[in-house]
NUPAMI-440509 format. One record per atom (N, C-alpha, C): residue in three letters; x negated, y negated, z. Coordinates in steps of 0.02 Angstrom, whole numbers, padded with zeros to 5 digits, always signed. Each point is the difference from the previous one (the first is absolute). Example, Ala and Ser with C-alpha at 12.3 -4.5 7.8 and 13.67 -1.06 7.14 Angstrom:
ALA-00660+00284+00390
ALA+00045-00059+00000
ALA-00045-00060+00000
SER+00018-00053-00036
SER-00042-00059+00003
SER+00039-00055+00037
This chain:
MET-00193+01371-00938
MET+00004-00063+00038
MET-00010+00019+00073
PRO-00035-00044+00035
PRO-00012+00012+00072
PRO+00067-00014+00039
ASN+00004+00032+00061
ASN+00058-00008+00041
ASN-00016-00043+00057
VAL+00049-00042+00021
VAL-00007-00045+00058
VAL+00058+00012+00047
SER-00017-00001+00064
SER+00050+00009+00054
SER-00008-00059+00047
MET+00058-00028+00019
MET-00004-00054+00051
MET+00070-00004+00029
THR+00007-00038+00052
THR+00064-00014+00034
THR+00020-00070-00023
VAL+00057-00008-00027
VAL+00026-00065-00021
VAL+00064-00012+00035
ASN+00003-00053+00039
ASN+00059-00019+00038
ASN+00024+00058+00042
GLY-00046+00036+00030
GLY+00015+00055+00049
GLY+00015+00064-00032
LYS-00003+00004-00068
LYS+00017+00065-00036
LYS-00062+00023-00036
PRO-00016+00067+00006
PRO-00056+00026-00037
PRO+00016-00001-00074
VAL-00048-00019-00040
VAL+00009+00002-00074
VAL-00063+00034-00030
LYS+00010+00032-00056
LYS-00053+00035-00037
LYS+00012-00006-00071
ALA-00050-00014-00043
ALA+00010-00006-00070
ALA-00069+00007-00037
ASP+00007+00021-00060
ASP-00060+00001-00045
ASP-00002-00071-00031
VAL-00061-00029+00003
VAL-00009-00066-00028
VAL-00062-00005-00041
ASP+00001-00039-00049
ASP-00058-00016-00038
ASP-00050-00036+00048
SER-00064+00016-00008
SER-00050-00024+00046
SER-00005-00078-00001
ARG+00028-00033-00051
ARG-00002-00071-00005
ARG+00060-00035+00027
THR+00049+00036+00030
THR+00060-00026+00026
THR-00011-00042+00059
LEU+00025-00063-00002
LEU-00005-00044+00060
LEU+00057+00016+00045
LEU-00011-00017+00065
LEU+00056+00015+00049
LEU+00061-00035-00020
VAL+00001-00059-00024
VAL+00061-00037-00019
VAL+00036+00041-00056
GLN-00039+00025-00047
GLN+00033+00039-00052
GLN+00031+00064+00029
PHE-00037+00032+00043
PHE+00027+00063+00032
PHE+00063-00014+00035
LEU+00002-00056+00040
LEU+00060-00017+00038
LEU+00061-00014-00048
ARG-00013-00044-00049
ARG+00052-00022-00043
ARG+00023+00054-00051
GLU-00048+00032-00034
GLU+00015+00042-00054
GLU+00011+00072+00017
THR-00037+00025+00047
THR+00007+00069+00021
THR+00053+00008+00055
LEU+00000-00041+00052
LEU+00046+00004+00054
LEU+00061-00044-00006
ARG+00001-00044-00053
ARG+00058-00045-00012
ARG+00014-00046+00060
LEU-00053-00021+00035
LEU+00004-00048+00053
LEU-00017-00068-00033
THR+00048-00034-00027
THR-00013-00059-00043
THR-00002-00066+00042
GLY+00004+00001+00064
GLY-00004-00059+00042
GLY-00068-00027+00000
THR-00053+00037-00012
THR-00068-00024-00003
THR-00008-00024-00072
HIS-00017-00063-00006
HIS-00002-00032-00069
HIS-00071-00007-00026
VAL-00005-00007-00064
VAL-00063-00013-00037
VAL+00009-00071-00025
GLY-00037-00046+00023
GLY+00007-00070-00020
GLY-00056-00024-00043
CYS-00060+00023+00008
CYS-00055-00033-00034
CYS-00051+00050-00033
ASP+00002+00061+00024
ASP-00049+00049-00027
ASP-00073-00016+00019
THR-00012-00050+00039
THR-00069-00021+00015
THR-00011-00006+00077
SER+00043+00023+00040
SER-00006-00002+00072
SER-00001-00070+00032
GLN+00032-00046-00030
GLN+00004-00068+00023
GLN+00065-00022+00030
CYS+00055+00033-00018
CYS+00065-00029+00020
CYS+00030+00031+00063
GLY-00017+00060+00017
GLY+00027+00032+00064
GLY+00070+00029-00007
ALA+00027+00002-00059
ALA+00069+00027-00008
ALA+00000+00077+00012
CYS-00059+00031-00001
CYS-00002+00072+00006
CYS-00026+00026+00070
VAL+00000-00043+00047
VAL-00024+00017+00068
VAL+00045+00055+00030
VAL-00035+00051+00026
VAL+00032+00055+00038
VAL-00051+00012+00061
HIS+00022+00041+00043
HIS-00042+00017+00057
HIS-00025+00075-00011
VAL-00066+00008+00007
VAL-00032+00063-00003
VAL-00035+00013+00065
ASP+00020+00052+00033
ASP-00024+00017+00066
ASP-00002-00062+00048
GLY+00058-00034-00005
GLY+00014-00060+00044
GLY-00033-00063-00017
LYS-00033-00004-00056
LYS-00030-00062-00024
LYS+00026-00021-00067
ALA+00010-00066-00010
ALA+00023-00026-00062
ALA-00052+00004-00054
ILE+00017+00023-00059
ILE-00044+00003-00056
ILE+00040-00020-00060
LYS-00036-00020-00053
LYS+00030-00012-00066
LYS+00000+00064-00038
SER+00058+00028-00013
SER+00004+00066-00028
SER-00021+00003-00073
CYS-00015-00060-00030
CYS-00024-00001-00071
CYS-00075+00007+00000
THR-00034+00006+00058
THR-00073+00002+00003
THR-00025+00067+00019
VAL+00043+00049+00014
VAL-00022+00063+00024
VAL+00031+00058-00039
LEU-00042+00049-00011
LEU+00023+00059-00040
LEU+00041+00045+00048
ALA+00054+00026-00027
ALA+00042+00046+00040
ALA-00038+00061+00028
LEU-00047+00027-00040
LEU-00037+00058+00022
LEU-00043-00016+00061
SER-00024-00060+00005
SER-00041-00018+00057
SER+00036-00003+00065
LEU+00065+00006-00002
LEU+00041-00002+00060
LEU+00031+00068+00018
ASP-00031+00053-00024
ASP+00023+00065+00018
ASP+00001+00007+00076
GLY+00059+00018+00028
GLY+00007+00009+00071
GLY+00019-00061+00040
ALA+00005-00059-00039
ALA+00015-00064+00036
ALA+00072-00009+00017
GLU+00014-00046+00044
GLU+00067-00021+00018
GLU+00012-00065-00037
VAL+00051-00004-00041
VAL+00017-00060-00037
VAL+00068-00024+00020
LEU+00006-00066+00015
LEU+00065-00031+00014
LEU+00012-00055-00052
THR+00059+00007-00032
THR+00018-00051-00048
THR+00058-00039+00030
ILE+00020-00052-00038
ILE+00057-00041+00022
ILE+00063+00043+00012
GLU+00008+00055-00042
GLU+00058+00042+00006
GLU+00000+00035+00069
GLY-00059+00011+00029
GLY-00004+00038+00061
GLY-00001-00045+00063
LEU+00001-00065-00010
LEU-00007-00046+00056
LEU+00064-00002+00044
ALA+00059+00000-00032
ALA+00063-00001+00037
ALA+00012+00067+00032
SER+00042+00002+00050
SER+00018+00060+00031
SER+00077+00013-00018
GLY+00011+00038-00053
GLY+00068+00012-00023
GLY+00027-00066-00029
THR+00057-00021+00028
THR+00029-00065-00021
THR-00023-00057+00041
GLN-00040+00014+00054
GLN-00028-00051+00042
GLN-00063-00030-00028
LEU+00002-00063-00023
LEU-00061-00031-00028
LEU-00054-00006+00054
HIS-00059+00000-00022
HIS-00059-00011+00043
HIS+00008-00073+00020
PRO-00024-00020+00060
PRO+00005-00071+00021
PRO-00030-00049-00052
MET-00052+00019-00034
MET-00031-00047-00051
MET+00046-00006-00057
GLN+00030+00055-00022
GLN+00046-00003-00056
GLN+00059-00045+00016
GLU+00027+00006+00061
GLU+00058-00039+00023
GLU-00020-00071+00003
ALA-00060-00015+00023
ALA-00024-00071+00006
ALA-00004-00029-00071
PHE-00027+00034-00047
PHE-00002-00027-00068
PHE+00072-00014-00027
ARG+00048+00042+00017
ARG+00067-00008-00021
ARG+00030-00062+00033
GLU-00008-00003+00067
GLU+00030-00056+00038
GLU-00031-00069-00013
HIS-00063-00002-00015
HIS-00035-00062-00011
HIS-00014-00018-00072
HIS+00034+00038-00045
HIS-00006-00013-00071
HIS-00071+00001-00025
GLY-00036+00052+00022
GLY-00071+00005-00018
GLY-00013+00029-00070
LEU+00048-00009-00044
LEU-00007+00024-00068
LEU+00042-00039-00047
GLN-00020-00001-00064
GLN+00042-00028-00051
GLN+00014+00053-00051
CYS-00047+00012-00044
CYS+00017+00053-00051
CYS-00006+00068+00033
GLY-00043+00008+00051
GLY-00008+00063+00035
GLY-00053+00044-00027
PHE-00035-00019-00053
PHE-00051+00042-00029
PHE-00059+00013+00050
CYS-00024-00053+00032
CYS-00054+00006+00047
CYS+00019+00025+00067
THR+00065+00001+00015
THR+00024+00012+00068
THR-00023+00069+00029
PRO+00002+00053-00033
PRO-00023+00063+00031
PRO-00073-00003+00022
GLY-00045-00030-00042
GLY-00068-00009+00019
GLY-00010-00048+00054
MET+00039-00053-00001
MET-00002-00052+00056
MET+00020+00034+00068
ILE+00053+00038-00002
ILE+00024+00032+00061
ILE-00051+00050+00030
MET-00028+00045-00048
MET-00047+00048+00021
MET-00062-00035+00027
THR-00023-00051-00033
THR-00058-00041+00025
THR+00015-00030+00067
SER+00063-00025+00008
SER+00021-00034+00062
SER+00001+00048+00061
VAL+00022+00059-00011
VAL+00001+00052+00052
VAL-00072+00014+00020
ASP-00046+00006-00049
ASP-00070+00013+00014
ASP-00031-00058+00040
ILE+00019-00063-00019
ILE-00026-00056+00037
ILE+00020+00005+00074
VAL+00062+00014+00013
VAL+00024+00006+00069
VAL-00037+00059+00036
ASN-00005+00054-00035
ASN-00037+00056+00033
ASN-00073-00014+00015
ARG-00030-00042-00038
ARG-00070-00019+00013
ARG-00011-00061+00044
LYS+00048-00049-00006
LYS-00010-00066+00033
LYS+00048-00010+00059
GLY+00048+00041+00008
GLY+00048-00008+00053
GLY+00063-00038-00020
ASN+00042-00014+00047
ASN+00066-00027-00012
ASN+00005-00077+00003
ASN-00049-00030+00029
ASN+00001-00074+00003
ASN-00041-00030-00051
LEU+00026-00006-00060
LEU-00039-00027-00057
LEU+00015-00069-00011
ASP-00049-00044-00009
ASP+00010-00068-00019
ASP+00001-00008-00077
GLU+00022-00057-00025
GLU+00008-00010-00070
GLU-00066+00006-00035
LYS-00054-00027+00028
LYS-00066+00003-00032
LYS-00020+00072-00009
THR+00007+00043+00051
THR-00020+00069-00005
THR+00041+00036-00051
ILE+00065-00011-00002
ILE+00043+00034-00049
ILE-00022-00020-00072
ARG-00011-00065-00011
ARG-00017-00023-00066
ARG-00069+00031-00023
GLU-00049-00003+00048
GLU-00065+00031-00017
GLU+00004+00075-00011
GLU+00042+00035+00035
GLU+00004+00074-00005
GLU+00039+00017-00065
LEU+00040-00044-00026
LEU+00036+00013-00063
LEU-00040-00008-00061
GLU-00064-00022+00009
GLU-00045-00009-00057
GLU-00003+00071-00034
GLY+00009-00002-00067
GLY+00004+00065-00034
GLY+00070+00023-00017
ASN+00049-00037+00025
ASN+00069+00013-00018
ASN+00029-00062-00033
ILE+00021+00005-00058
ILE+00022-00056-00041
ILE+00077+00002-00009
CYS+00033-00056+00012
CYS+00068-00013-00015
CYS+00002-00054-00050
ARG+00029+00016-00059
ARG+00002-00047-00053
ARG+00061-00050+00003
CYS+00046+00017+00050
CYS+00063-00037+00002
CYS+00002-00054+00054
THR-00036+00011+00055
THR+00008-00045+00059
THR-00062-00035+00019
GLY+00008-00045+00047
GLY-00057-00034+00031
GLY-00021+00036+00063
TYR+00024+00061+00010
TYR-00018+00042+00057
TYR+00032-00023+00068
HIS+00034-00055+00001
HIS+00027-00026+00063
HIS+00045+00050+00035
ASN+00053+00026-00036
ASN+00044+00047+00029
ASN-00033+00070+00012
ILE-00048+00016-00039
ILE-00036+00065+00011
ILE-00035-00006+00065
VAL-00036-00055+00014
VAL-00036-00011+00060
VAL+00046+00001+00060
LYS+00058-00033-00004
LYS+00051-00001+00050
LYS+00023+00074+00015
ALA+00014+00034-00055
ALA+00025+00071+00008
ALA-00053+00044+00035
ILE-00061-00008-00016
ILE-00053+00039+00030
ILE-00006-00013+00076
GLY+00005-00066+00017
GLY-00004-00018+00072
GLY+00058+00031+00035
ALA+00059-00004-00026
ALA+00061+00026+00032
ALA-00004+00078+00002
GLY-00022+00028-00055
GLY-00008+00073-00002
GLY-00049+00025+00051
ALA-00053-00036+00010
ALA-00052+00019+00050
ALA+00029+00003+00071
LYS+00039-00055+00013
LYS+00033-00002+00066
LYS+00052+00057+00009
ALA+00035+00011-00053
ALA+00052+00056+00003
ALA-00035+00067+00009
MET-00058+00010-00030
MET-00035+00062+00010
MET-00021+00009+00070
ALA-00017-00054+00034
ALA-00020+00002+00072
ALA+00057+00015+00045
SER+00061-00018-00021
SER+00059+00007+00046
SER+00018+00074+00012
GLY-00019+00046-00045
GLY+00015+00067+00011
GLY+00072+00020-00021
ASP+00034-00049-00031
ASP+00070+00017-00017
ASP+00003+00053-00055
ALA-00052+00001-00040
ALA-00002+00053-00054
ALA-00067+00032+00003
THR-00004+00059-00024
THR-00065+00038+00000
THR-00047-00028-00048
GLN-00064+00005+00016
GLN-00050-00023-00045
GLN-00025+00060-00040
LYS+00038+00020-00050
LYS-00018+00061-00039
LYS-00068-00005-00029
ALA-00022-00061-00019
ALA-00066-00006-00031
ALA-00056+00015+00048
ALA+00012-00008+00065
ALA-00052+00012+00048
ALA-00007+00076+00016
GLU+00048+00041-00023
GLU-00002+00071+00015
GLU-00057+00034-00035
């Protein structure tokens, strides 16, 4: 089996993997980082979003071997110790979740939106940018509120933007 090396949540990892192993499988099954979810197996729901080299991707669409040498950030690496990332805190404060299944992907996508679009996001932009992330429980109202609040909190500098590193 081929070997893959990458940095996941700031830590170097190395493993032998089947050449057909998807990144989401590598994260969940090999590294036991189960915060990244598999929701649809067809790249439509966004529950598997992680950051690779600073950009959001759906980890169910990429082979682990293709990311040899990459920097991967998962929901488990977003917080700094016990200090939640501002976007995680905003989802908690604004009730941006119900069952929580889509939440890791929503948060990772949200951080990417802020990194690309800035901290002053209007509702229309947030809703358009969430295309490709499905929540089966809500009407997205609280998710949109949480992202707006999280974007502003990320601008305040109260917490580090680990995702931007």
